[in-house]
N, C-alpha and C positions, 0 to 999 in steps of 0.2 A: 471358546474364543470370540471376543467381542467384535462387532462390525467396526471395519476401519472408518476413521473420521475424515471427512473430505473436506480438505481445507485448500483452497488455492491462493497462492500468493504471486500477484503482479511485480516482478523482482527486476532491479537492475543491480547486478552484481559490483558494479564501479560505486555505488552509493551505500555510503555507512549507515544512514537509517534503515535502509532496505536489507541489508546485511543483520543489522540488530534484530530487526523484526523476524526475519527467517530463523535465525538463532533461539529467539524466545518460543517459537513455534516448536522448534524440535527439542528445546527444553522443557517443553510438555509432553514430549513423547509422541509428537505428531510427525509424520514425514509428508509434507505438503506436496501438490502438485506445484511445481516452480515454472511459471511463465515469464521467460525473459522477454519481457514485452518490446524491446528494440528491436529484437530478432524476430519476433512472431508478434506484431501489434493486434489489439483485439479490434473487432469489427466496429464499425460506426454504431452499428444497434447494440452491440454488447457494453460499448463504453456509455452509450446512453441509459441503457439498462443500469449499468454499475451507479452511475450519478444519481439515478431516482432511489436504488437501494440504499447509496449512503446517505440520502437527503441532505444534500448539499448543492450550492450553487454550481453550475457548469464552471465559473470563472474560478471557484476554489479548487479546482482540479487541474487548472493552467500553471504549469512551473515556470517559474522565472530565472531562477540560477542555472547558468550553464546552457541555456537554451537562446533560440533567435527571437526570443519573447520582444525586446526592445526595438529590433530589426524590423519585425513584423508589425510593429504597432498594436501589439494586444492589449497595451494597458488603457486604451482609449475606451471609455464606460460605454460609447454609443454602440459597440460591437454586440451583435446578438449572441446566443447560445448557438446558433448554428453555425457564423461564423468561427466561433471558437472551437466548435467541434471539427469544422472544417480544417483549422490549422492543427489541431492534433491529429487528425488523421493523415495530413500531409508531413508532418514532423513530429512524429511518436516521443521524441526527447520531452516535449511540451507536456506529455501527461506526468503528472505529479506520483510520486511513488512512495512507499510501496501500498497497493490496493490489496486488502486480505479479504477473502470471501470464505465464511465458515457458516455452519448451520446455525449459529446464533446472529449472525447478521454480516454487513460489509461495511469496512472502513477504510479510509483513507488513514495509513497509520504513521502520523506524523504528530508528536513523536511516536518513535516506534513502541512504547509501551501501551499506546492505545490498544494495541494488537491483544492485550491480556483481558480486555473487555469482551472479547468475542472469541476466545478459547474455550472448548467445551471441558477441557482437562485441566488441572492444577499443573503448576511449575512443579519440576522434579527436584529442584534444588536450586541452589543460590545462581543469580544471573547478574553480570554487569556488562554494561555496554561497551564498546570498544575503546570508547574514552577514558574507561574505568568507574563510572557512575555506576552503582549499585542499584538496580531496580527490583530484583527478587532477594530476599533473605535466604539463610540456608534452611529454612522448614517450607520455602517454596511460596513465601506470602508477600505481596508487592510491599515494597518500601514507601 
């Protein structure tokens, strides 16, 4: 028996992109550790580590849509990474999702098919997003 593949998804079940990403992980035959980050937010240290591992600016991880982004004035370019992290710690809904951690890397999976770059197993079959967009063909290849 092969060793299980350790994949973690920071997931929001109310988010279509997050649901599509989770479904693609499962379509590769992998059952990930699902962390509903609104119920169990990552620690500040973990969030900082994820940002570093994704090689993205902190600002890129801040979600605008459906959050208190505007009310908190987070669009101000003068805000530091520390201030943005403070806001995400106080309001986890500001953390953009889904974030996937795999043995091949860490990615903010927007769009959801970004997850295919870091899955250590091929897709087992065709996959279409909830909106009907085909991402993987019947032979498991990205379209």
